KEVEXVO-872882 format. One record per residue: x, y, z of N, C-alpha, C in turn; residue in three letters. Coordinates in steps of 0.02 Angstrom, whole numbers, plus 50000, padded with zeros to 5 digits. Example, Ala and Ser with C-alpha at 12.3 -4.5 7.8 and 13.67 -1.06 7.14 Angstrom:
506604971650390506154977550390506604983550390Ala506424988850354506844994750357506455000250394Ser
REM end
This chain:
506464988949792506284984849733505854979249790Unk505544975249743504944970649772505494964049785Unk505074959249838505514951149836505624949449769Unk505264947449737505354944949658506004947449613Unk506024955449615506694958049605507324956049617Unk507384954149706507824952749728508184944849711Unk507464940449692507744934749673507844935549592Unk507884939949563508204939949490508884941549510Unk508894946149553509524950249542509974943849572Unk509714941649624510184936349663510494928349617Unk509604927949567509914922949529510464924949480Unk510384930849442510974932749401511614931149425Unk511534933749506512414931649537512574926349537Unk512004922649572512284916049587512524912649503Unk512274914649461512274910649379513164913149375Unk513424917649370514044921949375514534917249433Unk514234915349468514724912049501514844904149486Unk514204903249482514184893849457514764893449396Unk514654899749366514984897949302515764899349306Unk516054904949348516624905149365517014898849399Unk516694894649455516714888649480516914882649417Unk516404883149390516604876649333517064878649287Unk517274885149264517794888049251518484884649259Unk518494885149321519154883849352519244876449341Unk519004871649323519014863849298519394866349237Unk519194868149202519634869449117520174873149120Unk520444877649172521144880249174521794874249200Unk522174873449155522584868649153523364871049151Unk523394878049114523934880949093523894888149094Unk524354891649076524324898449072523884899949020Unk523914896948950523714898948894523064896748911Unk522554892948948521984893348945521734898048984Unk522084901749047521864905549078521804913249029Unk522344913948988522584920348952521934919348881Unk522014914348845521624915548784521184910148793Unk521074906748833520404899148843520674895048809Unk521424894648781521644888348749521694888348674Unk521334894248647521374895848584520734890448547Unk520334890748594519804885248577518844890148572Unk518874895248543518414897348544517914897748477Unk517474896948451517254895648389516884902448378Unk516594904448323516494911548294515744913248334Unk515084908648367514504911848388514844913948472Unk515134908948513515444911548570515904918148559Unk516344917748516516874923548506516324927848478Unk515754927748433515374936148432515074935548498Unk514824930548532514514935248600515004938748644Unk515464934348645516184938548710516394945548680Unk516444946248609516914951348558516144958548601Unk515534956748575515114959948583514804963448640Unk514984956948690514634958348774515304964248794Unk515904963148776516334966548793516424974548769Unk516234975648705516214981548694515584986148681Unk514904981548696514354986648731514204987348796Unk514874991748824514894991848885514444998648902Unk514625002348965514345007248988514285013648947Unk514955014648893514925018348841514455018448792Unk514485010648758513985009748715513355010448730Unk513185008348775512325007348815512335014148835Unk512565017548916512295020648943512395026348915Unk513135028648890513425033448859513045036048796Unk512965030348750512685031548684512125034648703Unk511515030848739511005034848751510865042648793Unk511335042848842511355048848862511665055348797Unk512185052348765512195059048726511725060648655Unk511285054848640510855055048617510345059548628Unk510195056148684509695062348744510015070148732Unk510515071648740510875077648743510885082148678Unk511315076848623511375080748553511045077248477Unk510555071348507510305067548457510635063448414Unk510375058548362510785054848329511255056748297Unk511855061948315512255065148271512805061448308Unk512645059648380513275055948415513205049148397Unk512655044548398512505038948368512725035748301Unk512885042548250513095040948176513725042248211Unk514105046048255514925045748252515115039948281Unk514775036848330514605032848362514835023548320Unk514665024348270514395019548223515225019948186Unk515515022748187516135022348185516685013948221Unk516345014948287516855008148318516485002548284Unk515835002648256515664994148240515864994048163Unk516065000848131516525000148074517124995848078Unk517464999748125518204998948147518174990048155Unk517804986548195517604980948208517564975748154Unk516994978548095516984975948042517714973647999Unk517974979547987518614981747951519084976947986Unk519204975948046519754973148092519594966748056Unk518994964848072518654956248065519004954048011Unk518844957247938518674956447888519764956447871Unk520104959247890520784960947854521264960147907Unk521194959747970521684958748011521754952048070Unk520924949848116521224946748149521454938848134Unk520984936848079521214929248054521924929948047Unk522424935948022523124934048020523564936248096Unk523154936648137523384938548218523344929848239Unk523084925448202522974919148227523614915048205Unk524094918848160524684915948157525194914648188Unk525044919348240525834920448296525594917048354Unk525974910548347525784905048383526014907348443Unk525634906148515525854907448559525804914148581Unk525504919748554525244923248581524774927248608Unk524674930748671524124932548700523994939348723Unk524574945348684524394950048684524704955448621Unk524474960848631524614964748562525414967748587Unk525814964648641526554966348649526774960548626Unk526734953948613526914949348596527074950148505Unk526534953248479526544953548398527004959048401Unk527104964548426527434971948416528164970248429Unk528334965048484529044962648482529284957748419Unk528924953848394528874951048339529284955248272Unk528834960948279529054964248225529564971748222Unk529474972948309529674979848303530254980348374Unk530484973148421530984971848463530584972548533Unk531084971848588530764971448636530724977348673Unk530954982048638530794989548673530014991248665Unk529674991048589529114990848567528664985048606Unk528814979248627528394975648689528364980848737Unk528854984048772528834985648836528254992648825Unk528474996648766528005001448782527315002448768Unk526984997248709526434994448706526144990148779Unk526644986548804526304984548873526054988748938Unk526644993648939526374999648975525915004048972Unk525835004848904525295009848879524545004248869Unk524654998148870524004993248898523884994248950Unk524324992748995524284994649053523824998149083Unk523975006549058523735010549073522905010949046Unk522885009748986522355009148964521665004948988Unk522184998549015521594993949048521264996949114Unk521864999649142521715001949234521125007249213Unk521345011449187520735017549157519935014649155Unk520075010549097519315007349080519065005749120Unk519375000749164519324996749220518865001149275Unk519405006549293519035010249332518585014449331Unk518375015149257517795018449241517265013549255Unk517335009649226516915003749222516475001049315Unk517264998749360517054999849418516545005149463Unk516745012049436516345017549447515605016549428Unk515535014449358515025014949333514305008249377Unk514785003949412514444999649430514185002149502Unk514715003849549514615007149595514065012849589Unk513975017149543513495021649546512635019149528Unk512785014849480512085010349465512055009249529Unk512275004049578511905001649630511775004749679Unk512215012049680512015017149735511415017049716Unk511225020949659510555024449617510065018649634Unk510045012449607509365009049636509325005049692Unk509695003649721509725000349797509895004849858Unk510025011149858510145015549884510635015549964Unk511265013549929511785010949946512455015349938Unk512855014250006513515019549978513845017949925Unk514325020849912514715019849830515125014049838Unk515525014449894515905008449911515605000049933Unk515075002149945514634993749955514294993149892Unk514104996749851513764995449776514434993149743Unk515104996449764515664992549713515874984349737Unk515754985949802516134977449829515454973849802Unk514834975349803514334969249783514334968049704Unk514524974949659514554973049586515214970849565Unk515724971749594516494969649560516504964049601Unk516354962449666516604956249699516574950449675Unk515994948649628515904942349593516274944049532Unk516344947349508516884949449432517574946649460Unk517724949649523518474948349538518544940849560Unk518154938149577517794930849599518044925949533Unk517764927949494517564922849436518204924849385Unk518554932049376519014931749330519654929049356Unk519844929149451520304928449466520484922349464Unk519834915949465519914909649462519814905849405Unk519304908749365519234906649291519704909749230Unk519834914449240520174917649180519824917649126Unk520004917749070519794919449006519054914549000Unk519184907249021518724903949019518074906149030Unk518074908749105517564912449154517384917849124Unk517654922749102517574927949051517164928249018Unk517334921748953516834921848897516334918648916Unk516194915948964515464910848974515014914949015Unk515384919449065514854925849088514614929949043Unk515114931748983515014936248933514464934048904Unk514414928148894513804924848840513034926248884Unk513134925648947512594925948987512424933548997Unk513044937548999512864944748996512424948348938Unk512774944448882512594946948812511914943348791Unk511584938348826510844937748816510604940248838Unk510604941848903510304947948969510204953048946Unk510694956448918510714963548896510344965048805Unk510424959648771510434957648716509464957948696Unk509324954948743508624954948746508094959748802Unk508414960948841508054968248891508304973648873Unk508714977248837508764982048819508344984748751Unk508174980148701507604980948641507174980048663Unk506844977748722505994977448746506014983648794Unk506634986948821506334993948842506294997948801Unk506534996248727506545004848700505815001648668Unk505534995348630504984994848610504484999348669Unk504524994848750503904999648786504045004948780Unk504685007448773504785017148772504175022248741Unk504355015448656504005018648602503245016948613Unk503065012848624502295013048643502135017348696Unk502435020048736502295023048804502325030748765Unk502675032848715502775039548696502045039748641Unk501925033948621501225036648555501645031748496Unk502315030848487502355026748408503015031048382Unk503145029648352503845032548313503675039348284Unk503045040148253502825046248215502875052248290Unk502645050348342502595055148394503395057348413Unk503835051648412504485052848413504785058748394Unk504555058148329504885062348267504425069448275Unk503805070748295503435075348308503655080048382Unk503985075348433504145080348490504865081148505Unk505455077748467506055078348486506085083748436Unk506675090048455506945094548438507295090848348Unk507045096748298507075094048228507995090548213Unk508425095748254509155093748242509285086948255Unk508915084648321509045076748347508765072748290Unk508815073548234508535067348197509035067648144Unk509445073848116509825074548079510525071148076Unk510795070548031511665069148023512035072648089Unk511995077548076512685082648091512205085048175Unk511645087248172511375090548228511535096648238Unk511875099148285512215103848303512805104948301Unk513145097648276513835099548278514285102048200Unk514875104248203515015106548138515505099348104Unk515615101148034515835094848004516475092948045Unk516765097748066517585095448100517425093248162Unk517115094848204516795090648256516485082948249Unk516145083048200516065075248184516525071248154Unk516795073648097517325070548079517815068548140Unk518035073748174518595072948229518415066048262Unk517905067348295517425060948337517425054948311Unk517155055448239517105049648213517795044348208Unk518285047848181519095045548190519055043948253Unk519035047448303519245044848355518985039148371Unk518245038348370517875030848384518175026248337Unk518405027748276518635023148233519255020548262Unk519725024048277520355024048297520565022648376Unk520235024748419520395025648476520325018048512Unk519905013548494519975007848548520105000448479Unk520545003248431520594998448377521024992948404Unk520964987748419521544981448433521834983748514Unk521194985748550521474986748621521584979248647Unk522004978548710522164971948749521434966848744Unk521024969648762520484963848767520024961248701Unk520104965348638519914961948582520544960148544Unk520964960948538521594957548528521824949748546Unk521564950248631521574943648671520964937748628Unk520454940748636519964937448584520024932748524Unk520534939348491520684936548431521144929848427Unk521594929948458522004925348484521654919248512Unk521094920948540520694915548580520174911348525Unk520244913448468519954910048416520004903748400Unk519794898648387519954891548360520254892148306Unk520114897048262520454897048204520324903748163Unk520854904448115520694911048063519884912648044Unk519614908348030519064908847985518404911748047Unk518454908348106518204908948169518164914848198Unk518904919448213519164924448209518764929348169Unk518904929848103518524934448044517894935648055Unk517634928948068516674929148079516404930648126Unk516634927648188516544932448261516404938248260Unk517054941648248517194949248252516714953248182Unk516664950348122516334953348085515534954248102Unk515324947048117514634947948140514604952548209Unk515034953248245514784957948304515034963448288Unk515254965448244515214971848234514504976748185Unk514354970548145513654973448124512984972148165Unk513164967848213512604967848287512694975548316Unk513364978648324513394985148367513124988448336Unk512964989148258512584994648242511914995048237Unk511544988448254510894988148287510994991448348Unk511314989748400511144988748474511384997048484Unk511695000348432511875007448449511405009748423Unk510845009548376510285012948345509805010348425Unk509845004848441509235002148503509515008248568Unk510015009548586510195013248653510065020348613Unk510365022148574510175029748562509535030248559Unk509115026448523508345029548504508115029848603Unk508385024648639508015024948703508275032648741Unk508765034948703508945041248729508485047748705Unk508035046648649507545049148608506965049148681Unk506715041248680506305040648713506235044748795Unk506875043148822507125047548881507105054548860Unk507205058948827507165066548810506445068248805Unk505855063648791505105063548798504985062948852Unk505065058748895504625055748952505065057649019Unk505675058549016505945062649071506695066449057Unk506245072249022506795078349001507115081049062Unk507135079649108507475083549164507805079149201Unk508215072549184508425067149204509255071449171Unk509735067949212510495067649187510525063049134Unk511085066749085510975062249029511375054549037Unk511725054349089511925047549115511455041049147Unk510895045649158510145042549181509855039049127Unk509755043549067509365039349012509235032649016Unk509565027748996509515021149001509305018849044Unk509635018349129509365017249179508595018549207Unk508565026349165507965027549202507325024249158Unk507455023949092506835020649034506855013649069Unk507275009549085507425002849091507015001149166Unk507115004049206506885002549276506205007049277Unk505775009049235505205013649254504875010149205Unk504855007549142504585005149083504704997649083Unk505064993049111504924983649096504294983249153Unk503994977649146503454974949182503404977449260Unk502874978149289503004976349367503354970149403Unk503764970949426504334964449465504754963149407Unk505084967649368505374966749328505984971149333Unk505954974549382506434980049412507234974649415Unk507104969449433507634966949456508024963849389Unk507494961849340507914960449276508304966149233Unk508044971749263508094977949230508924979449260Unk508824977649325509474979649370510124974549326Unk509724967349324510494963349291510714965549238Unk510074967549204510454969249123510874974049130Unk510714980549165511214985549176511864982949194Unk511874979149251512404974749271512944973149224Unk512424969649176512874964649125513264968649080Unk512894975349062513174979649017513774981549045Unk513844983049117514574984649132515134981049153Unk514714975449198515144969249214515464965249164Unk515144964349108515584961049053516084964749026Unk516054972549021516874976149012517314974149057Unk516904977049111517444977449161517944970749183Unk517524965249176518024958449168518544958749123Unk518334959849060518734958649011519274962249008Unk519234971249022519734973549043520334970649112Unk519934969349166520174966249226520664960049206Unk520454955149179520784949549134521314951549097Unk521284956949058521814959249009522344962149045Unk522174966149090522704969549134523304965149153Unk522904960449190523394956449209523854950849184Unk523474948549104523934945649049524424950549040Unk524174954949012524644961248990525424962349026Unk525104963149098525734964349149526304956749134Unk525954951649135526254945149163526644944949089Unk526404943549031526544942848958527114948048944Unk527054954948949527314958948930527924963748969Unk527784960649043528274966249077528524960249119Unk528074956549168528394950149213528854945349206Unk528664942249136528994938349108529504940149064Unk529524944149011530134946348971530504950349007Unk530454953549076530894959249094531134956649171Unk530574954549195530834950749275531014944349290Unk530704937849258530744930549262530654929349199Unk531174928749149531074925349100531104917949076Unk531254915849147531164908049122530674903649177Unk530214908149197529734906849231529344899749207Unk529094894749246528834888449223528154890749216Unk527824887949153526924887349149526714889049209Unk526754883749255526234884249321526394889749353Unk527044892649360527264898749410526744904649350Unk526914903549294526574910049249525794910749287Unk525544905049279524684904149295524574908049362Unk524934904249408525004906649476524954916849477Unk525464916649442525644924549451524914929749405Unk524804926149347524074928149312523624930049369Unk523444924949410522824924349461523024930049510Unk523654929849535523814933549569523774942949568Unk523994943549498523954949249444523134950949461Unk522784945649438521854949249409521874951749493Unk522084947649543521514948149620521994955549631Unk522574956349627522654961649651522624970349618Unk522644967749540522324972449493521784974749509Unk521114969349539520514972649538520414973349616Unk520914971349647520624976249744521014983249724Unk521494983549696521734991549698521234994349639Unk521074994649588520554996249572519964996949598Unk519804992149649519014993249687519424999349724Unk520014999249757520075004649828520235012249797Unk520635012049714520605018149701519895021049670Unk519635015849639518925020649607518555023149667Unk518395019249705517935020749784518355027449819Unk518925028949819519025034249845519445040749810Unk519595038749757520065046349728519885043049646Unk519115045649619519025046349547519485049949512Unk519895054949528520345057949493521075053749465Unk521115049349503521385044049466521395040049420Unk520795039849417520465035449344520775039749287Unk520505047549303520495052049238521315051349222Unk521755050849274522535049749235522585043649199Unk522375038249225522505032249192522145033549129Unk521445037649100521215037049055521545042248995Unk521965044149022522635048248954522915043248932Unk522905036548938523065032248910522665030448838Unk522195031548849521475031248788521895036048742Unk521775042048758522225046048700522835044948676Unk523185040048702523925038248694523775032448652Unk523375027248647523335023248634523435021048533Unk522935025748498522935026348430523525028948410Unk523665036248431524275037348406525075034548407Unk524995029748434525595025648453525685019348444Unk525005015348457525325008248430524695004448369Unk524305009748344523785006548314523995005148245Unk524375009348212524695009248142525035004448139Unk525565005148183526154999348190525944992148191Unk525664992448225525224985748231524884983448188Unk524334987748157524054987148092524574985048020Unk524884988748009525594988047950526034981147968Unk526014979548028526284974748056525924968248022Unk525614967148045524994961648049524544961047970Unk524224966247941524204965047866524664964847827Unk525284969547834525814970047780526494966147783Unk526474963947849527144958947882527734962947873Unk527534968747881528314975747875528604974047973Unk529184974347958529744972848023530284978748020Unk530394983948054530944987748066530824989948136Unk531294989348184531464994048255531414999348252Unk531585003348212531835009148205531125013048211Unk530945010648140530125014448130529795011348177Unk529655007648203529205005748231529065008948317Unk529825009848343530085015248405529865022048374Unk530085024248318530065031048316529305032448309Unk529095029648263528155030748261527895030848333Unk528015026748360527665026148431527875032048490Unk528395035148482528665039748521528415046448487Unk528555046448413528255052648379527545054148389Unk527085049348383526445052048360526185051048451Unk526625048748507526325047948568526405056248584Unk527085060648570527165064848577526975070948565Unk526775068748478526395072748436525595073948480Unk525235069348488524625067448514524565071748579Unk525015070448628525085073448675525385081648688Unk525515083248649525925092048629525115096648588Unk524955092348556524355094048517523745094948584Unk523465090348605523015089648649523015095048724Unk523495092448753523895096548816524085102848816Unk524555102548768525005107848752524715112848720Unk524235111948671524195117948623523315119748639Unk522885113248664522125112548678521885112648624Unk522035107448591521745105248510521535111548482Unk521835115248446521835119148399521475119048333Unk520845123848314520525121148260519945115948263Unk519945113148330519495108848362519645101848323Unk520285100748311520345092848294520855089248334Unk520505084548352520785080948400521395078148384Unk521685076548453522285076148468522395069448448Unk521975063948456522115055248426522055060248331Unk521785062948310522035062948241522495066148230Unk522755070448253523525075048246524035069148251Unk523805063948321524425061648331524275054248279Unk523995053348258523955047048212524325051048137Unk524125055048128524595057748050525265058348070Unk525495061848126526155060748147526475054048156Unk525965049648190526405041648191526425039948120Unk525975041348079525905038548015526625042247973Unk526685046447958527275050347932527985050147957Unk528015048748031528455047548056528715039848036Unk528255035948062528515027248039528555024947962Unk528115029147899528405027647845529165030347820Unk529335036447836529845040447824530405034847835Unk530435033347923530845030347944530965024247904Unk530545019747907530535013747873530765013147801Unk530695020147755530985021047711531745021547698Unk532085024447774532755025647760533115022147812Unk532785017347867533275014947921533265006847898Unk533655003647923533704995947917532924993647946Unk532894987847896532344983847912532474977347893Unk531964973847932531854965347919531434964947861Unk531634956747829531244956547786530514953347787Unk529944955747747529234955147776528994948347792Unk528614947847841528204941447875527664942247816Unk527614938647761526904937747730526734930547726Unk527224925647734526794918847719526804916247798Unk526394911047812526224908647883526954905947902Unk527224902747875528064900047906528374904847916Unk528504909847873528854916347904528654919947966Unk528034919747977527724923248055527744915848108Unk527934911548092527854906148138528584907848152Unk529114905748120529764905748125530144912648169Unk529744918648162529824926048178529644925348250Unk529064921848261528604921448319529014917748381Unk529384911848343529634906148390530274909548414Unk530664914448367531264917148392530984923348453Unk530564927048443530444932348488530054930748549Unk529814924048548529324921848607529434915948632Unk530144913848618530494906048640530434907548715Unk
REM end
């Protein structure tokens, strides 16, 4: 890279550090650290939600898979945007009724008891740790490729600043850096696509030169494969800890709804942009590895001297997601495990200290694991396949319909988890049906059958009902 490129990269890192330092002044309580004091307006909420889910998978993964399989992968990936819109329209504004809640476990305890909080907390930890590890590996790999340094050094550089601002600034720092990262990637990624289309010779040339099935709805996929992948994306990350945390951080229900709905629609446009970059890469660089589609296009097609900007944009793509999952891992540990089961009478000052120490410990451990034993990350990522079959449906019916039943919640979580695990790893996903799909079906059947026959509490329909139940569970 040239001197000007290093200037841009150093400037990007400097901005993140300054934001982190300034955010420390706003952290006066554990509530500030966990959910930014519940004061985020919808434009900021939109930017932070968008930056959090437009990570390595949405950007580099989508571009690479479209290069390999065509737009069919992008169409399947649209399910995530649809899920965000639906959750925003029908669910997140109701989460704001749970006063003092920071995590999914907080809500699960109100409706299903402490056992459900513990299970959802452990699943949240596994899910966040796995995705965080994947993002750390992506940061290290990116810097290794572009700067010709070792993986460990790349991870230290890329994650050091994230660990710094997340540990001291909490959600305030994560949100503010998300906004910067959203602006960087929201500008440079579309610019890279425009330059790529011009380089190829225009949209008509893309249509002419890519395989015909790369532009069709199903491409080379079967209907079963497409539907299974679509449902996996639709349910796999529904209300995962970082996204639930942002709903609790909204200033009011209206801000929560608008922020999520707008970010969901924005994601559809972003997926089209990154997917189309995959087609550009297929034409210009047909021999590259799929995961290199987006980095290669940005590094080669942005103007001379803009390599540093390209690197900053790619880092922003990954770091925004990494910081979100790092922060959520610490908050879940403190709220769902440490305080309820280890030190229930901890003062707010003590909680804040443990949140910061947990963020630091999780970050250091994740860096060590990601740089030396990637297979450990694969083990953590198993939690991703268990999230939808265990937590999603009980959480949705609890928040949307106010249903309460410890028996139904616990039975559904165990049944769905076992069903999905057996279908995936015991039977090898027969007929090409995803384990997530099968697990969700089992989860739903067990939940509603148990709810119909087992004792259950009164539904929480009105705001005052939720408030009283929440105070009883979270006191």
